[in-house]
C-alpha positions in Angstrom: 0.0 0.0 0.0 1.4 3.4 -0.9 2.0 6.1 1.7 -0.7 8.2 0.1 -3.2 5.4 0.3 -2.5 4.6 3.9 -2.7 8.2 5.1 -6.5 8.3 5.3 -6.5 5.3 7.6 -3.8 6.8 9.8 -6.0 9.9 10.2 -9.3 8.1 10.4 -8.4 5.8 13.3 -7.4 8.6 15.8 -10.5 10.5 14.8 -12.7 7.5 15.4 -11.1 7.0 18.8 -11.7 10.6 19.7 -15.3 10.3 18.7 -15.5 7.1 20.9 -14.3 9.0 24.0 -16.3 12.2 23.1 -13.2 14.3 23.8 -15.2 17.5 23.5 -17.2 16.6 26.6 -14.2 17.4 28.8 -15.8 20.9 28.9 -18.1 19.7 31.7 -15.7 19.0 34.5 -12.5 20.8 33.3 -13.7 24.3 34.1 -14.3 23.4 37.7 -10.8 21.8 38.0 -9.6 25.2 36.7 -11.7 27.1 39.3 -10.1 24.9 42.0 -6.6 25.3 40.7 -6.9 29.1 40.4 -8.6 29.5 43.8 -5.9 27.4 45.4 -3.2 29.5 43.7 -4.9 32.7 44.9 -5.2 31.4 48.4 -1.5 30.3 48.5 0.3 33.0 46.6 -2.2 35.1 44.7 -0.7 33.8 41.5 -1.4 31.4 38.7 0.8 28.2 38.8 1.0 27.8 35.0 3.0 24.6 34.9 0.8 22.9 37.4 -2.3 24.2 35.6 -1.0 22.6 32.4 -0.4 19.3 34.2 -3.9 19.4 35.7 -5.3 19.8 32.2 -3.3 16.8 30.9 -4.4 14.7 33.9 -8.0 15.7 33.5 -8.2 14.9 29.8 -6.3 11.7 30.3 -8.5 10.5 33.2 -11.6 11.3 31.2 -10.3 9.6 28.1 -9.5 6.4 30.1 -13.0 6.5 31.7 -14.8 6.9 28.5 -12.8 4.2 26.6 -13.3 1.8 29.5 -17.0 2.6 29.7 -17.4 1.9 26.0 -15.6 -1.4 26.2 -17.5 -2.6 29.3 -20.9 -1.4 27.9 -20.4 -2.5 24.2 -23.0 -5.3 24.5 -25.5 -3.1 26.2 -24.9 -0.4 23.6 -25.6 -2.9 20.8 -29.0 -3.6 22.3 -30.1 0.0 22.5 -31.1 1.7 19.3 -29.9 5.1 20.5 -26.4 3.7 21.1 -26.2 1.0 18.5 -24.2 3.3 16.2 -21.3 3.8 18.7 -17.9 3.0 17.3 -17.3 -0.3 19.2 -20.7 -1.6 18.1 -20.2 -0.7 14.4 -16.6 -1.7 14.3 -15.3 1.8 13.5 -13.0 1.2 16.5 -11.8 -2.2 17.5 -12.0 -3.4 21.1 -8.2 -3.8 21.0 -7.7 -0.2 20.0 -10.1 1.0 22.7 -8.3 -1.1 25.4 -4.9 0.2 24.2 -6.1 3.8 24.2 -7.5 3.4 27.7 -4.2 1.9 28.9 -2.2 4.8 27.4 -4.5 7.4 28.9 -4.2 5.7 32.3 -0.4 5.7 32.1 -0.5 9.4 31.1 -2.8 10.2 34.0 -0.6 8.3 36.5 2.6 9.9 35.1 1.0 13.4 35.4 -0.2 12.7 38.9 3.4 11.7 39.8 4.7 15.0 38.3 2.2 16.9 40.4 3.5 15.5 43.7 3.5 12.5 45.9 0.0 13.2 47.4 -1.6 13.4 43.9 0.1 10.1 43.0 -0.9 8.4 46.3 -4.6 9.5 45.7 -4.6 8.6 42.0 -6.0 5.0 42.6 -8.9 6.6 44.5 -9.6 8.7 41.5 -9.4 5.8 39.0 -11.6 3.3 41.0 -15.0 5.0 40.6 -14.2 5.6 36.9 -14.0 1.8 36.5 -16.9 1.0 38.8 -19.3 3.4 37.2 -20.0 1.5 34.0 -20.7 -1.6 36.1 -23.0 0.4 38.4 -26.1 0.0 36.2 -25.8 -3.7 36.7 -26.1 -3.7 40.5 -27.8 -0.5 41.6 -30.7 1.7 40.6 -28.5 4.8 41.4 -25.5 4.7 39.0 -25.5 8.5 39.0 -24.2 8.4 42.6 -21.1 6.6 41.4 -20.8 9.0 38.5 -21.0 11.9 40.9 -18.2 10.5 43.1 -16.1 9.9 40.0 -16.5 13.5 38.9 -16.1 15.0 42.3 -12.5 14.0 42.3 -11.5 16.5 39.7 -11.5 19.8 41.7 -10.1 18.0 44.8 -7.2 16.7 42.8 -6.6 20.1 41.1 -6.5 21.9 44.4 -4.0 19.3 45.8 -1.9 19.7 42.7 -1.4 23.4 43.3 -0.9 23.4 47.1 0.2 19.8 47.9 -2.2 19.8 50.8 -5.8 18.5 51.5 -8.5 21.1 51.4 -12.1 21.0 52.6 -12.9 23.9 50.2 -11.9 21.6 47.4 -14.1 18.9 48.8 -17.0 21.4 48.8 -16.3 22.2 45.2 -16.1 18.5 44.5 -19.6 18.0 45.9 -20.7 20.8 43.6 -19.4 19.0 40.5 -20.6 15.6 41.7 -24.2 16.7 42.3 -24.2 18.9 39.2 -23.1 16.1 36.8 -25.1 13.5 38.6 -28.2 15.7 38.4 -28.0 16.3 34.7 -27.2 12.6 34.0 -30.5 11.8 35.6 -32.1 13.9 32.8 -30.0 12.1 30.1 -30.9 8.7 31.4 -34.6 9.4 31.0 -34.5 8.9 27.2 -33.5 5.2 27.8 -36.0 4.4 30.5 -38.1 2.0 28.4 -35.3 0.2 26.7 -33.4 -0.1 30.0 -36.4 -1.9 31.6 -36.5 -4.2 28.6 -32.9 -5.2 28.6 -32.3 -5.2 32.3 -30.2 -2.0 32.7 -30.8 -0.4 36.1 -31.4 3.4 36.6 -33.6 5.8 38.4 -35.9 6.4 35.4 -36.1 2.7 34.7 -36.9 1.9 38.3 -39.0 4.9 39.5 -40.2 6.4 36.2 -39.2 9.5 34.2 -41.3 12.0 36.3 -39.5 10.8 39.5 -36.1 11.1 37.8 -36.8 14.6 36.6 -37.9 15.7 40.1 -34.8 14.0 41.6 -32.7 15.9 39.1 -34.3 19.3 40.0 -33.8 18.6 43.7 -30.2 17.6 43.1 -29.5 20.8 41.2 -31.1 22.9 44.0 -28.5 21.2 46.3 -25.8 22.0 43.7 -26.8 25.7 43.6 -26.7 25.8 47.5 -23.2 24.3 47.4 -22.1 26.9 44.8 -23.3 29.6 47.2 -21.5 28.0 50.2 -18.3 27.7 48.2 -18.5 31.4 47.2 -18.9 32.4 50.8 -16.1 30.1 52.1 -13.7 31.4 49.5 -14.9 35.0 49.9 -15.7 35.5 46.2 -17.1 38.8 45.2 -19.7 40.4 42.9 -18.5 38.7 39.7 -19.0 35.2 41.2 -22.5 36.1 42.3 -23.3 37.5 38.9 -22.1 34.2 37.4 -24.3 32.3 39.8 -27.3 34.4 38.7 -26.7 33.2 35.1 -26.3 29.6 36.4 -29.7 29.8 38.1 -31.2 30.9 34.8 -29.5 28.0 33.0 -30.7 25.5 35.6 -34.2 26.8 35.3 -34.1 26.6 31.5 -32.6 23.1 31.6 -35.5 21.8 33.8 -38.2 23.8 31.9 -37.5 22.3 28.5 -37.6 18.6 29.5 -40.8 17.1 30.7 -42.1 13.6 31.2 -44.2 14.0 28.0 -41.5 15.6 25.9 -37.9 14.3 26.0 -37.0 15.7 22.6 -34.9 18.4 24.0 -32.8 16.3 26.4 -29.6 16.9 24.3 -30.2 20.6 24.4 -30.5 20.5 28.2 -27.6 18.0 28.6 -25.0 19.5 26.2 -25.9 23.2 25.7 -27.2 24.3 29.1 -24.6 22.4 31.1 -21.8 23.3 28.8 -22.8 26.9 29.3 -22.9 26.5 33.1 -19.3 25.2 33.3 -17.7 27.7 30.9 -19.7 30.7 32.1 -19.1 30.1 35.8 -15.4 29.5 35.2 -15.2 32.8 33.3 -16.9 34.7 36.1 -14.8 33.0 38.8 -11.6 34.0 36.8 -12.7 37.6 36.5 -13.5 37.7 40.2 -10.1 36.3 41.2 -8.3 38.8 38.9 -10.4 41.6 40.3 -9.3 40.6 43.8 -5.6 40.5 42.9 -4.8 37.2 41.1 -1.5 37.6 39.2 -0.5 35.8 36.0 
């Protein structure tokens, strides 16, 4: 095969793997890892720790890539039985299981290497970050509340980012971790509603499958009320100013919009709520937190 003929395949395989792990969805948790890293730098020295921030970015993307690849490998038979997910890359053969496993392994090694570069405490706690990422895809097989495991897995990000900057444990970071965990767990409840019927049929466990779509949407709304209260508490604990509270105002609007457009009778706008509204929350609140920190004296 000529070099020209083999080039499309060389390009296509990485693209297919990136589609498999949905690399663009890093936008959900990464902004809050940045909020934690910048707030930690502000508390410690009122400055941005650029090298550590870069390492946090690499660690976050690597951990999420590992989690998504492992999830797709573990769930490939379930995905094949669900019409909504039957076109995923491992089901169609666009990505081989071997490629996904190798990709997950490489991402895990990158994560562990980056954790080591960030300090002994980050490396020591790395297994605690990896474990819920592996348990989550199995959760739907043994519990009706897999979003709890997902929330725990996502809560690790800001805690790890804070430790990466300061080298010390922080209860403020735990608070922000609870924010992220309840936020992502809450909107995943909405996302799971679209599979309630098929999940019951094939034996996949979830809140919508067990308790119904209406109950799941109510649970999501209650969870996001808790999320918002935790946002407020974090702002008070870290003494954020007017810019943070302005960002929270927009967050409240986004939460209201997200829960208004999805109803038990109309799930057609789940993706708009899941991707658009929540992507906006993460990016907007990070932007307002950054402006607030700069306004209070954060140096580059």
